[in-house]
TIKE-166297 format. One line per 10 residues: number of its first residue (from 1); their letters; for each residue x, y, z of N, C-alpha, C. Coordinates in nm, 4 decimals. Example, Ala and Ser with C-alpha at 12.3 -4.5 7.8 and 13.67 -1.06 7.14 Angstrom:
BEGIN
1 = as = 1.3190,-0.5690,0.7800,1.2300,-0.4500,0.7800,1.3200,-0.3300,0.7800 | 1.2850,-0.2250,0.7080,1.3670,-0.1060,0.7140,1.2900,0.0030,0.7870 .
END
This chain:
BEGIN
1 = mlvfvklfct = 10.2471,10.6404,8.7556,10.2154,10.5168,8.8278,10.3354,10.4703,8.9104 | 10.4539,10.4696,8.8488,10.5737,10.4225,8.9176,10.6065,10.5106,9.0375 | 10.5944,10.6426,9.0185,10.6220,10.7350,9.1295,10.5226,10.7134,9.2425 | 10.3946,10.6894,9.2088,10.2927,10.6639,9.3110,10.3269,10.5388,9.3910 | 10.3684,10.4328,9.3223,10.4060,10.3074,9.3891,10.5224,10.3309,9.4846 | 10.6207,10.4077,9.4397,10.7368,10.4361,9.5241,10.6976,10.5178,9.6476 | 10.6084,10.6149,9.6309,10.5623,10.6947,9.7447,10.4808,10.6101,9.8418 | 10.4009,10.5180,9.7888,10.3242,10.4262,9.8731,10.4183,10.3371,9.9541 | 10.5231,10.2875,9.8906,10.6232,10.2056,9.9606,10.6924,10.2870,10.0695 | 10.7161,10.4143,10.0402,10.7789,10.5026,10.1391,10.6939,10.5137,10.2642 .
11 = llllmgvlaf = 10.5642,10.5337,10.2462,10.4731,10.5471,10.3602,10.4668,10.4187,10.4411 | 10.4565,10.3047,10.3730,10.4518,10.1759,10.4428,10.5796,10.1524,10.5231 | 10.6919,10.1867,10.4644,10.8209,10.1677,10.5310,10.8298,10.2511,10.6574 | 10.7871,10.3764,10.6486,10.7916,10.4664,10.7627,10.7032,10.4167,10.8764 | 10.5803,10.3791,10.8456,10.4859,10.3341,10.9483,10.5301,10.2010,11.0086 | 10.5803,10.1121,10.9245,10.6217,9.9808,10.9730,10.7384,9.9877,11.0698 | 10.8381,10.0683,11.0374,10.9551,10.0810,11.1243,10.9166,10.1402,11.2600 | 10.8342,10.2437,11.2597,10.7908,10.3043,11.3862,10.7118,10.2042,11.4702 | 10.6229,10.1277,11.4069,10.5412,10.0303,11.4791,10.6275,9.9217,11.5423 | 10.7196,9.8643,11.4662,10.8031,9.7559,11.5182,10.9060,9.8084,11.6184 .
21 = gflpllfsst = 10.9477,9.9336,11.6024,11.0421,9.9908,11.6970,10.9817,10.0145,11.8337 | 10.8513,10.0414,11.8370,10.7827,10.0639,11.9648,10.7291,9.9353,12.0255 | 10.7312,9.8269,11.9500,10.6785,9.6998,11.9989,10.7418,9.6535,12.1302 | 10.8758,9.6662,12.1482,10.9345,9.6225,12.2757,10.8819,9.6989,12.3972 | 10.8282,9.8194,12.3773,10.7762,9.8977,12.4897,10.6501,9.8356,12.5489 | 10.5865,9.7454,12.4736,10.4676,9.6784,12.5255,10.5028,9.5778,12.6340 | 10.6294,9.5420,12.6399,10.6761,9.4455,12.7385,10.7704,9.5155,12.8348 | 10.7384,9.5116,12.9609,10.8174,9.5837,13.0610,10.9557,9.5235,13.0751 | 11.0563,9.6125,13.0817,11.1939,9.5652,13.1007,11.2172,9.5127,13.2419 | 11.1179,9.5317,13.3314,11.1327,9.4769,13.4670,11.1157,9.3251,13.4662 .
31 = nkslfslfts = 11.0510,9.2706,13.3628,11.0437,9.1264,13.3459,11.1752,9.0817,13.2834 | 11.2737,9.0573,13.3671,11.4106,9.0374,13.3208,11.4259,8.9135,13.2331 | 11.3522,8.8073,13.2626,11.3642,8.6858,13.1824,11.3156,8.7084,13.0401 | 11.1966,8.7688,13.0261,11.1414,8.7942,12.8937,11.2279,8.8944,12.8175 | 11.2700,8.9995,12.8864,11.3507,9.1012,12.8197,11.4867,9.0460,12.7793 | 11.5401,8.9540,12.8574,11.6670,8.8903,12.8227,11.6541,8.8095,12.6939 | 11.5412,8.7402,12.6778,11.5180,8.6641,12.5550,11.5002,8.7584,12.4356 | 11.4306,8.8705,12.4568,11.4155,8.9699,12.3510,11.5510,9.0237,12.3068 | 11.6374,9.0504,12.4048,11.7699,9.1027,12.3735,11.8520,9.0002,12.2954 | 11.8415,8.8734,12.3354,11.9123,8.7672,12.2634,11.8601,8.7544,12.1209 .
41 = fsggvllgav = 11.7277,8.7615,12.1064,11.6674,8.7550,11.9726,11.7149,8.8720,11.8862 | 11.7150,8.9916,11.9450,11.7594,9.1088,11.8699,11.9072,9.0977,11.8334 | 11.9866,9.0355,11.9221,12.1274,9.0115,11.8905,12.1428,8.9211,11.7694 | 12.0549,8.8201,11.7588,12.0571,8.7326,11.6425,12.0180,8.8056,11.5149 | 11.9207,8.8972,11.5270,11.8792,8.9782,11.4124,11.9963,9.0631,11.3627 | 12.0637,9.1297,11.4561,12.1779,9.2136,11.4193,12.2906,9.1296,11.3600 | 12.3134,9.0119,11.4191,12.4190,8.9228,11.3699,12.3911,8.8788,11.2269 | 12.2668,8.8405,11.1996,12.2312,8.8005,11.0643,12.2444,8.9146,10.9654 | 12.2012,9.0331,11.0078,12.2061,9.1489,10.9181,12.3489,9.1834,10.8793 | 12.4399,9.1817,10.9771,12.5762,9.2246,10.9473,12.6558,9.1161,10.8754 .
51 = mvhmipeais = 12.6362,8.9882,10.9137,12.7182,8.8817,10.8574,12.6651,8.8290,10.7236 | 12.5329,8.8295,10.7062,12.4745,8.7706,10.5860,12.4388,8.8770,10.4822 | 12.4199,8.9992,10.5260,12.3767,9.1038,10.4335,12.4805,9.2145,10.4144 | 12.5154,9.2846,10.5225,12.5954,9.4059,10.5089,12.7384,9.3781,10.4644 | 12.8066,9.2861,10.5321,12.9455,9.2573,10.4958,12.9561,9.1935,10.3571 | 12.8713,9.0923,10.3234,12.8771,9.0394,10.1869,12.8507,9.1458,10.0807 | 12.7586,9.2394,10.1073,12.7335,9.3466,10.0107,12.8543,9.4387,9.9972 | 12.9183,9.4671,10.1104,13.0374,9.5516,10.1058,13.1477,9.4850,10.0231 | 13.1637,9.3539,10.0407,13.2647,9.2805,9.9640,13.2287,9.2783,9.8157 | 13.0999,9.2562,9.7869,13.0547,9.2554,9.6480,13.0771,9.3905,9.5812 .
61 = hsreflcymh = 13.0414,9.4975,9.6526,13.0614,9.6323,9.5977,13.2100,9.6653,9.5827 | 13.2928,9.6081,9.6697,13.4366,9.6351,9.6590,13.4927,9.5774,9.5298 | 13.4421,9.4606,9.4879,13.4862,9.4012,9.3606,13.4438,9.4899,9.2439 | 13.3198,9.5391,9.2508,13.2711,9.6273,9.1450,13.3521,9.7574,9.1417 | 13.3877,9.8055,9.2602,13.4644,9.9294,9.2698,13.6023,9.9122,9.2054 | 13.6691,9.8009,9.2353,13.8011,9.7757,9.1782,13.7928,9.7603,9.0270 | 13.6854,9.6944,8.9795,13.6686,9.6804,8.8349,13.6456,9.8162,8.7698 | 13.5640,9.8982,8.8342,13.5339,10.0307,8.7803,13.6595,10.1171,8.7743 | 13.7473,10.1010,8.8742,13.8712,10.1786,8.8786,13.9826,10.1128,8.7969 | 13.9512,9.9959,8.7362,14.0486,9.9209,8.6554,14.1721,9.8858,8.7379 .
71 = vrsnlpigvv = 14.1460,9.8393,8.8593,14.2533,9.7990,8.9504,14.2388,9.6502,8.9789 | 14.3473,9.5766,8.9634,14.3485,9.4350,8.9978,14.4327,9.4178,9.1238 | 14.3682,9.3679,9.2268,14.4382,9.3538,9.3549,14.3786,9.2372,9.4327 | 14.4641,9.1649,9.5039,14.4192,9.0564,9.5900,14.3821,9.1060,9.7295 | 14.4013,9.2356,9.7541,14.3673,9.2928,9.8844,14.2147,9.2990,9.9001 | 14.1591,9.2358,10.0027,14.0140,9.2414,10.0256,13.9745,9.3783,10.0817 | 13.9662,9.4773,9.9949,13.9469,9.6152,10.0388,13.8159,9.6338,10.1159 | 13.7145,9.5551,10.0791,13.5884,9.5638,10.1517,13.6043,9.5255,10.2972 | 13.6738,9.4142,10.3216,13.6974,9.3686,10.4588,13.7849,9.4685,10.5338 | 13.8829,9.5253,10.4653,13.9715,9.6244,10.5277,13.8910,9.7434,10.5792 .
81 = lvvvgfiiil = 13.7981,9.7949,10.4977,13.7184,9.9097,10.5392,13.6208,9.8733,10.6509 | 13.5717,9.7492,10.6521,13.4865,9.7038,10.7621,13.5635,9.7078,10.8940 | 13.6859,9.6570,10.8909,13.7695,9.6571,11.0106,13.8033,9.7999,11.0528 | 13.8279,9.8869,10.9553,13.8543,10.0275,10.9864,13.7351,10.0893,11.0583 | 13.6141,10.0603,11.0100,13.4944,10.1106,11.0769,13.4836,10.0598,11.2192 | 13.5156,9.9322,11.2396,13.5141,9.8719,11.3738,13.6127,9.9436,11.4665 | 13.7346,9.9645,11.4160,13.8392,10.0265,11.4975,13.8063,10.1725,11.5287 | 13.7434,10.2418,11.4341,13.7066,10.3815,11.4578,13.6113,10.3931,11.5767 | 13.5109,10.3048,11.5828,13.4166,10.3090,11.6947,13.4857,10.2703,11.8252 | 13.5748,10.1714,11.8196,13.6516,10.1341,11.9388,13.7364,10.2512,11.9867 .
91 = fieklveelr = 13.8002,10.3204,11.8920,13.8835,10.4367,11.9257,13.7998,10.5481,11.9892 | 13.6828,10.5743,11.9307,13.5961,10.6795,11.9849,13.5537,10.6462,12.1272 | 13.5168,10.5209,12.1504,13.4741,10.4816,12.2853,13.5868,10.5015,12.3857 | 13.7064,10.4525,12.3514,13.8174,10.4607,12.4457,13.8651,10.6048,12.4646 | 13.8559,10.6846,12.3594,13.8941,10.8249,12.3710,13.8006,10.8992,12.4657 | 13.6708,10.8813,12.4466,13.5732,10.9486,12.5339,13.5839,10.8955,12.6761 | 13.6068,10.7654,12.6893,13.6227,10.7059,12.8220,13.7439,10.7658,12.8933 | 13.8539,10.7859,12.8205,13.9738,10.8446,12.8796,13.9509,10.9908,12.9173 | 13.8839,11.0661,12.8300,13.8545,11.2066,12.8600,13.7619,11.2190,12.9809 | 13.6650,11.1300,12.9887,13.5738,11.1310,13.1031,13.6483,11.0990,13.2315 .
101 = yrstgeakpl = 13.7407,11.0019,13.2233,13.8164,10.9634,13.3421,13.9037,11.0797,13.3908 | 13.9648,11.1507,13.2958,14.0513,11.2630,13.3340,13.9724,11.3787,13.3957 | 13.8494,11.3977,13.3495,13.7707,11.5113,13.3984,13.6918,11.4805,13.5247 | 13.6466,11.3536,13.5387,13.5606,11.3194,13.6534,13.6158,11.2073,13.7395 | 13.7147,11.1351,13.6872,13.7659,11.0201,13.7605,13.6791,10.8968,13.7424 | 13.5763,10.9077,13.6556,13.4854,10.7970,13.6314,13.5262,10.7238,13.5054 | 13.5442,10.5920,13.5173,13.5934,10.5128,13.4047,13.4860,10.4261,13.3420 | 13.3586,10.4673,13.3603,13.2488,10.3909,13.3027,13.2529,10.3990,13.1503 | 13.2453,10.2823,13.0780,13.2500,10.2864,12.9325,13.1360,10.3693,12.8736 | 13.1662,10.4347,12.7609,13.0646,10.5134,12.6930,12.9575,10.4243,12.6341 .
111 = lqgssdsvse = 12.9988,10.3140,12.5715,12.9035,10.2229,12.5097,12.8820,10.1043,12.6013 | 12.7830,10.1136,12.6889,12.7585,10.0043,12.7808,12.6433,9.9204,12.7306 | 12.6545,9.7895,12.7531,12.5524,9.6989,12.7048,12.4368,9.6875,12.8007 | 12.3537,9.5826,12.7804,12.2338,9.5667,12.8601,12.2571,9.4847,12.9850 | 12.3814,9.4467,13.0110,12.4117,9.3731,13.1318,12.3830,9.4567,13.2543 | 12.3289,9.3910,13.3576,12.2945,9.4651,13.4781,12.3993,9.4459,13.5856 | 12.5253,9.4472,13.5456,12.6333,9.4328,13.6415,12.6411,9.5527,13.7342 | 12.5816,9.6683,13.6883,12.5763,9.7858,13.7729,12.4520,9.7774,13.8589 | 12.4638,9.8129,13.9826,12.3510,9.8066,14.0746,12.2350,9.8891,14.0244 | 12.1095,9.8343,14.0397,11.9916,9.9040,13.9930,11.9654,10.0295,14.0732 .
121 = eqprqesfgg = 12.0235,10.0401,14.1925,12.0023,10.1583,14.2732,12.0820,10.2772,14.2236 | 12.1859,10.2524,14.1428,12.2671,10.3613,14.0929,12.1954,10.4294,13.9778 | 12.2175,10.5598,13.9575,12.1538,10.6280,13.8457,12.2046,10.5732,13.7132 | 12.1202,10.5809,13.6089,12.1571,10.5295,13.4778,12.2746,10.6074,13.4218 | 12.3773,10.5350,13.3798,12.4962,10.5986,13.3232,12.4685,10.6365,13.1769 | 12.5303,10.7423,13.1324,12.5128,10.7866,12.9950,12.5674,10.6817,12.8990 | 12.4859,10.6444,12.8022,12.5245,10.5429,12.7046,12.4751,10.5838,12.5676 | 12.5632,10.5694,12.4676,12.5268,10.6112,12.3335,12.5334,10.4963,12.2342 | 12.5402,10.3729,12.2842,12.5472,10.2582,12.1943,12.4284,10.2500,12.1009 | 12.3072,10.2744,12.1548,12.1871,10.2717,12.0722,12.1887,10.3777,11.9655 .
131 = yilimalslh = 12.2386,10.4972,11.9994,12.2451,10.6065,11.9027,12.3438,10.5756,11.7907 | 12.4578,10.5174,11.8262,12.5573,10.4818,11.7245,12.5031,10.3725,11.6331 | 12.4293,10.2773,11.6929,12.3655,10.1728,11.6135,12.2689,10.2346,11.5128 | 12.1912,10.3325,11.5567,12.0950,10.3982,11.4677,12.1666,10.4731,11.3556 | 12.2785,10.5394,11.3874,12.3530,10.6111,11.2836,12.4039,10.5153,11.1770 | 12.4578,10.4003,11.2205,12.5091,10.3020,11.1250,12.3966,10.2451,11.0399 | 12.2853,10.2105,11.1052,12.1712,10.1557,11.0327,12.1122,10.2575,10.9354 | 12.1052,10.3832,10.9807,12.0454,10.4877,10.8975,12.1290,10.5122,10.7723 | 12.2614,10.5107,10.7882,12.3494,10.5296,10.6727,12.3293,10.4182,10.5717 | 12.3238,10.2951,10.6234,12.3023,10.1803,10.5359,12.1637,10.1866,10.4709 .
141 = slfeglavgv = 12.0625,10.2208,10.5510,11.9246,10.2239,10.5014,11.9037,10.3337,10.3982 | 11.9775,10.4429,10.4121,11.9661,10.5519,10.3154,11.9958,10.5020,10.1746 | 12.1009,10.4219,10.1615,12.1391,10.3726,10.0294,12.0509,10.2571,9.9844 | 11.9942,10.1815,10.0802,11.8950,10.0811,10.0423,11.7724,10.1496,9.9827 | 11.7265,10.2559,10.0489,11.6136,10.3311,9.9972,11.6441,10.3932,9.8632 | 11.7674,10.4368,9.8449,11.8101,10.4959,9.7176,11.8000,10.3934,9.6051 | 11.8335,10.2690,9.6360,11.8248,10.1625,9.5363,11.6798,10.1411,9.4930 | 11.5862,10.1493,9.5885,11.4444,10.1380,9.5545,11.4017,10.2584,9.4708 | 11.4511,10.3762,9.5081,11.4115,10.4992,9.4403,11.4524,10.5043,9.2947 | 11.5627,10.4383,9.2588,11.6096,10.4425,9.1200,11.5625,10.3220,9.0393 .
151 = aesvsdtftl = 11.4772,10.2381,9.0998,11.4222,10.1233,9.0262,11.3432,10.1738,8.9060 | 11.3488,10.0982,8.7945,11.2929,10.1466,8.6691,11.1586,10.0846,8.6330 | 11.1067,9.9943,8.7184,10.9763,9.9335,8.6906,10.9032,9.9072,8.8206 | 10.7719,9.8840,8.8104,10.6906,9.8560,8.9290,10.7328,9.7240,8.9929 | 10.7585,9.6220,8.9108,10.7986,9.4910,8.9645,10.9324,9.4998,9.0375 | 11.0278,9.5725,8.9800,11.1571,9.5912,9.0468,11.1400,9.6671,9.1781 | 11.0512,9.7656,9.1775,11.0273,9.8444,9.2984,10.9730,9.7573,9.4099 | 10.8736,9.6732,9.3796,10.8144,9.5877,9.4823,10.9141,9.4822,9.5307 | 10.9947,9.4282,9.4403,11.0949,9.3286,9.4809,11.1966,9.3895,9.5760 | 11.2489,9.5063,9.5403,11.3458,9.5749,9.6268,11.2809,9.6185,9.7569 .
161 = flaviihklc = 11.1551,9.6628,9.7493,11.0837,9.7061,9.8697,11.0679,9.5906,9.9680 | 11.0287,9.4734,9.9185,11.0154,9.3567,10.0070,11.1491,9.3200,10.0691 | 11.2555,9.3286,9.9887,11.3891,9.2971,10.0406,11.4273,9.3918,10.1534 | 11.3912,9.5183,10.1383,11.4277,9.6184,10.2390,11.3409,9.6076,10.3629 | 11.2088,9.5985,10.3447,11.1186,9.6152,10.4582,11.1211,9.4962,10.5542 | 11.1384,9.3739,10.5019,11.1302,9.2577,10.5905,11.2414,9.2600,10.6950 | 11.3662,9.2744,10.6510,11.4729,9.2741,10.7517,11.4824,9.4087,10.8238 | 11.4296,9.5166,10.7614,11.4299,9.6463,10.8281,11.3340,9.6464,10.9475 | 11.2215,9.5779,10.9353,11.1270,9.5670,11.0472,11.1895,9.4876,11.1621 | 11.2606,9.3812,11.1266,11.3303,9.3034,11.2309,11.4349,9.3891,11.3014 .
171 = lafavgvklq = 11.5077,9.4687,11.2239,11.6099,9.5549,11.2812,11.5471,9.6655,11.3657 | 11.4297,9.7155,11.3242,11.3605,9.8173,11.4030,11.3245,9.7621,11.5412 | 11.2811,9.6370,11.5452,11.2519,9.5726,11.6737,11.3783,9.5624,11.7586 | 11.4896,9.5233,11.6945,11.6163,9.5112,11.7669,11.6622,9.6464,11.8208 | 11.6440,9.7517,11.7412,11.6793,9.8867,11.7866,11.5924,9.9266,11.9053 | 11.4627,9.8940,11.8981,11.3726,9.9247,12.0085,11.4138,9.8560,12.1374 | 11.4557,9.7296,12.1259,11.5042,9.6561,12.2437,11.6295,9.7225,12.3007 | 11.7202,9.7634,12.2122,11.8447,9.8268,12.2563,11.8172,9.9584,12.3277 | 11.7287,10.0397,12.2732,11.6955,10.1681,12.3353,11.6274,10.1475,12.4699 | 11.5409,10.0473,12.4773,11.4745,10.0202,12.6044,11.5737,9.9701,12.7083 .
181 = aegrnlkehf = 11.6715,9.8881,12.6639,11.7734,9.8378,12.7559,11.8570,9.9518,12.8133 | 11.8743,10.0588,12.7352,11.9512,10.1743,12.7820,11.8679,10.2676,12.8694 | 11.7389,10.2375,12.8838,11.6536,10.3186,12.9696,11.6106,10.4500,12.9074 | 11.6027,10.4549,12.7742,11.5608,10.5788,12.7082,11.4149,10.6088,12.7393 | 11.3827,10.7365,12.7607,11.2439,10.7727,12.7836,11.1676,10.7700,12.6512 | 11.0359,10.7913,12.6600,10.9513,10.7782,12.5421,10.9895,10.8779,12.4332 | 11.0237,10.9993,12.4713,11.0605,11.1020,12.3742,11.1899,11.0648,12.3019 | 11.2918,11.0215,12.3776,11.4181,10.9803,12.3158,11.3965,10.8601,12.2250 | 11.3125,10.7677,12.2710,11.2820,10.6474,12.1944,11.2179,10.6851,12.0605 | 11.1221,10.7760,12.0659,11.0500,10.8155,11.9452,11.1419,10.8852,11.8452 .
191 = ysllvyalss = 11.2186,10.9838,11.8908,11.3042,11.0592,11.7986,11.4148,10.9718,11.7410 | 11.4675,10.8785,11.8213,11.5708,10.7879,11.7711,11.5148,10.6994,11.6604 | 11.3957,10.6424,11.6847,11.3336,10.5580,11.5839,11.2937,10.6380,11.4605 | 11.2534,10.7630,11.4812,11.2128,10.8461,11.3685,11.3297,10.8691,11.2726 | 11.4488,10.8917,11.3291,11.5685,10.9101,11.2449,11.5925,10.7852,11.1607 | 11.5841,10.6690,11.2247,11.6042,10.5434,11.1524,11.4930,10.5204,11.0509 | 11.3675,10.5485,11.0919,11.2533,10.5250,11.0043,11.2585,10.6123,10.8789 | 11.3107,10.7346,10.8929,11.3129,10.8286,10.7808,11.4273,10.8033,10.6833 | 11.5262,10.7224,10.7240,11.6456,10.7062,10.6413,11.6147,10.6406,10.5067 | 11.5436,10.5277,10.5081,11.5096,10.4619,10.3817,11.4142,10.5452,10.2959 .
201 = plglligiiv = 11.3053,10.6003,10.3545,11.2200,10.6883,10.2733,11.2953,10.8073,10.2149 | 11.3900,10.8625,10.2923,11.4687,10.9744,10.2408,11.5519,10.9301,10.1213 | 11.6163,10.8142,10.1345,11.6928,10.7617,10.0220,11.6049,10.7329,9.9016 | 11.4843,10.6802,9.9272,11.3916,10.6508,9.8193,11.3502,10.7778,9.7457 | 11.3190,10.8830,9.8227,11.2789,11.0092,9.7613,11.3943,11.0724,9.6835 | 11.5152,11.0616,9.7375,11.6319,11.1117,9.6653,11.6480,11.0364,9.5337 | 11.6255,10.9048,9.5404,11.6361,10.8238,9.4201,11.5351,10.8645,9.3138 | 11.4108,10.8964,9.3578,11.3084,10.9410,9.2638,11.3506,11.0721,9.1964 | 11.4084,11.1621,9.2763,11.4429,11.2954,9.2270,11.5609,11.2909,9.1299 | 11.6606,11.2079,9.1634,11.7852,11.2118,9.0839,11.7976,11.0960,8.9859 .
211 = tstltasnlm = 11.6866,11.0243,8.9624,11.6928,10.9091,8.8725,11.7558,10.9447,8.7372 | 11.7243,11.0633,8.6886,11.7718,11.1017,8.5555,11.9183,11.1430,8.5536 | 11.9768,11.1726,8.6712,12.1151,11.2219,8.6739,12.2124,11.1263,8.7425 | 12.1621,11.0382,8.8306,12.2500,10.9500,8.9069,12.2900,10.8294,8.8233 | 12.4178,10.8073,8.8050,12.4653,10.6915,8.7302,12.4809,10.5722,8.8232 | 12.4734,10.4536,8.7651,12.4862,10.3315,8.8440,12.6232,10.3226,8.9113 | 12.7262,10.3697,8.8431,12.8612,10.3639,8.8992,12.8753,10.4554,9.0204 | 12.8161,10.5751,9.0134,12.8216,10.6667,9.1273,12.7483,10.6102,9.2475 | 12.6323,10.5499,9.2214,12.5558,10.4879,9.3293,12.6346,10.3728,9.3913 | 12.6998,10.2932,9.3079,12.7774,10.1801,9.3561,12.8926,10.2248,9.4450 .
221 = iatffadafa = 12.9654,10.3282,9.4033,13.0800,10.3767,9.4804,13.0359,10.4302,9.6165 | 12.9290,10.5123,9.6166,12.8799,10.5682,9.7421,12.8299,10.4585,9.8347 | 12.7582,10.3608,9.7777,12.7050,10.2507,9.8585,12.8174,10.1655,9.9160 | 12.9222,10.1440,9.8372,13.0356,10.0630,9.8831,13.0993,10.1205,10.0088 | 13.1360,10.2487,10.0037,13.2016,10.3094,10.1201,13.1064,10.3190,10.2395 | 12.9801,10.3519,10.2144,12.8829,10.3621,10.3233,12.8618,10.2262,10.3886 | 12.8439,10.1209,10.3066,12.8208,9.9870,10.3605,12.9405,9.9355,10.4387 | 13.0598,9.9595,10.3871,13.1795,9.9073,10.4523,13.1991,9.9689,10.5905 | 13.1931,10.1011,10.5999,13.2117,10.1664,10.7298,13.0961,10.1364,10.8243 | 12.9751,10.1359,10.7715,12.8591,10.1052,10.8560,12.8664,9.9623,10.9078 .
231 = sgtflyitfi = 12.9174,9.8707,10.8267,12.9293,9.7304,10.8688,13.0248,9.7157,10.9864 | 13.1360,9.7904,10.9820,13.2299,9.7852,11.0938,13.1681,9.8360,11.2223 | 13.0950,9.9456,11.2128,13.0243,9.9995,11.3290,12.9219,9.8999,11.3793 | 12.8475,9.8432,11.2865,12.7434,9.7458,11.3177,12.8022,9.6231,11.3869 | 12.9164,9.5787,11.3368,12.9842,9.4620,11.3936,13.0207,9.4869,11.5394 | 13.0706,9.6081,11.5677,13.1099,9.6437,11.7041,12.9886,9.6418,11.7965 | 12.8809,9.7072,11.7548,12.7613,9.7145,11.8383,12.7039,9.5760,11.8622 | 12.7006,9.4915,11.7576,12.6410,9.3584,11.7687,12.7113,9.2726,11.8724 | 12.8439,9.2656,11.8651,12.9176,9.1765,11.9540,12.9518,9.2399,12.0889 | 13.0004,9.3643,12.0866,13.0467,9.4275,12.2095,12.9308,9.4849,12.2912 .
241 = evispefqtr = 12.8281,9.5334,12.2221,12.7192,9.6042,12.2881,12.6006,9.5165,12.3238 | 12.5716,9.4160,12.2404,12.4478,9.3409,12.2584,12.4721,9.1972,12.3034 | 12.5422,9.1195,12.2214,12.5530,8.9757,12.2486,12.6389,8.9467,12.3709 | 12.7593,9.0033,12.3753,12.8498,8.9741,12.4864,12.7926,9.0130,12.6231 | 12.7419,9.1354,12.6418,12.6858,9.1708,12.7726,12.5656,9.0849,12.8122 | 12.4816,9.0493,12.7130,12.3616,8.9722,12.7452,12.3961,8.8343,12.7977 | 12.4976,8.7712,12.7410,12.5324,8.6356,12.7843,12.6162,8.6352,12.9118 | 12.6395,8.7519,12.9701,12.7021,8.7599,13.1021,12.5980,8.7649,13.2132 | 12.4693,8.7794,13.1760,12.3630,8.7822,13.2764,12.3047,8.6427,13.2924 | 12.2326,8.6217,13.4040,12.1785,8.4898,13.4346,12.0287,8.4947,13.4633 .
251 = hvnqllkila = 11.9569,8.5848,13.3958,11.8139,8.5969,13.4208,11.7352,8.4797,13.3642 | 11.7920,8.4130,13.2649,11.7232,8.3026,13.1993,11.8274,8.2005,13.1560 | 11.7841,8.0772,13.1358,11.8745,7.9696,13.0957,11.9517,8.0081,12.9695 | 12.0833,7.9823,12.9720,12.1686,8.0219,12.8596,12.1300,7.9502,12.7302 | 12.0807,7.8261,12.7420,12.0387,7.7525,12.6230,11.9208,7.8229,12.5553 | 11.8275,7.8752,12.6359,11.7142,7.9489,12.5799,11.7621,8.0760,12.5099 | 11.8644,8.1387,12.5665,11.9213,8.2576,12.5021,11.9816,8.2228,12.3663 | 12.0513,8.1094,12.3605,12.1125,8.0666,12.2352,12.0042,8.0372,12.1315 | 11.8956,7.9727,12.1755,11.7848,7.9447,12.0842,11.7213,8.0741,12.0340 | 11.7050,8.1731,12.1242,11.6497,8.3020,12.0841,11.7441,8.3728,11.9878 .
261 = lfggfgvvtm = 11.8744,8.3652,12.0149,11.9753,8.4241,11.9265,11.9678,8.3611,11.7884 | 11.9593,8.2289,11.7857,11.9517,8.1576,11.6582,11.8213,8.1893,11.5852 | 11.7124,8.2052,11.6627,11.5841,8.2401,11.6028,11.5901,8.3744,11.5328 | 11.6481,8.4750,11.6004,11.6626,8.6066,11.5384,11.7510,8.6010,11.4158 | 11.8592,8.5260,11.4252,11.9501,8.5099,11.3112,11.8787,8.4426,11.1948 | 11.7987,8.3390,11.2258,11.7284,8.2654,11.1219,11.6244,8.3488,11.0499 | 11.5496,8.4293,11.1255,11.4433,8.5108,11.0656,11.5003,8.6108,10.9658 | 11.6007,8.6871,11.0096,11.6548,8.7900,10.9212,11.7350,8.7284,10.8065 | 11.8003,8.6142,10.8321,11.8774,8.5480,10.7269,11.7870,8.4946,10.6170 | 11.6759,8.4343,10.6561,11.5822,8.3821,10.5564,11.5238,8.4947,10.4724 .
271 = sillfhkysr = 11.4914,8.6066,10.5355,11.4355,8.7196,10.4601,11.5374,8.7744,10.3607 | 11.6630,8.7773,10.4017,11.7692,8.8273,10.3139,11.7934,8.7308,10.1976 | 11.7984,8.6017,10.2271,11.8266,8.5030,10.1235,11.7118,8.4916,10.0241 | 11.5884,8.5160,10.0703,11.4732,8.5039,9.9823,11.4614,8.6201,9.8844 | 11.5001,8.7396,9.9296,11.4702,8.8579,9.8498,11.5915,8.9324,9.7955 | 11.7066,8.9175,9.8580,11.8217,8.9955,9.8123,11.8959,8.9241,9.7017 | 11.9392,9.0051,9.6058,12.0213,8.9545,9.4960,12.1545,9.0260,9.5014 | 12.2609,8.9512,9.5284,12.3926,9.0118,9.5366,12.4524,9.0228,9.3977 | 12.5131,9.1361,9.3761,12.5752,9.1575,9.2446,12.6964,9.0678,9.2297 | 12.7230,9.0308,9.1068,12.8355,8.9397,9.0804,12.9516,9.0165,9.0203 .
281 = dsct = 13.0658,8.9597,9.0407,13.1856,9.0220,8.9860,13.1848,9.0115,8.8338 | 13.1765,9.1248,8.7680,13.1696,9.1257,8.6207,13.3014,9.1677,8.5592 | 13.4068,9.1673,8.6377,13.5372,9.2113,8.5876,13.5944,9.1031,8.4963 | 13.6454,9.1447,8.3848,13.7012,9.0469,8.2906,13.8519,9.0639,8.2822 .
END
């Protein structure tokens, strides 16, 4: 019965993410005012996810990690690894930008946002911000799915499933907006969303398979490092890739953008606060 429930949750998660990820395609990006509000809303979703969920979880897991290693330290190791993840993505962008400049003389950033500061007549520049966002989300989602997979009762499974799916659907919409802003074709859009959609089900299935061998401490350690680095990447994409470029455009009133940003933040924050339970420091 428990395995059936977990497999059913896996199917719902997969279908839901694909559906919400394709939802932005129903609205043409040529409607700049509407698409600008969608981008602002998605920025709020990403902001809520990283600030209210991912970073606090990384900090919580860091305390558990230090207790498990019997280390007492005032160094906020979780925050340190988040910043390291942020700097790694910044380094990669600037490195590729420098290599591109040396080879072609073109200094266009690798991770460009949705701002239309570039003339629409120019061909679309190569951008991988959406792909990096998907990699960070997929890494995080893999371990979220793993947590559902190792649940020991039907009630725990449904509680964890609700916690995962509500904000995951919001994030799928935000990813869809980001991919559309980058001008991805339908095939690229589908395969990108498929990678993200499969991450939680994959983690869930892994959890079902290794329930008898995976210890809670091993899961905690792996989740800690994955969450911390993914949070840094997520932080970079949220501010540098989505929010900052969007508020440099003037397609719609800035106050409406702020309201849309706050709306996205509020939706994902409420879902996280209602369903997520953060672990407490049990170190004595």
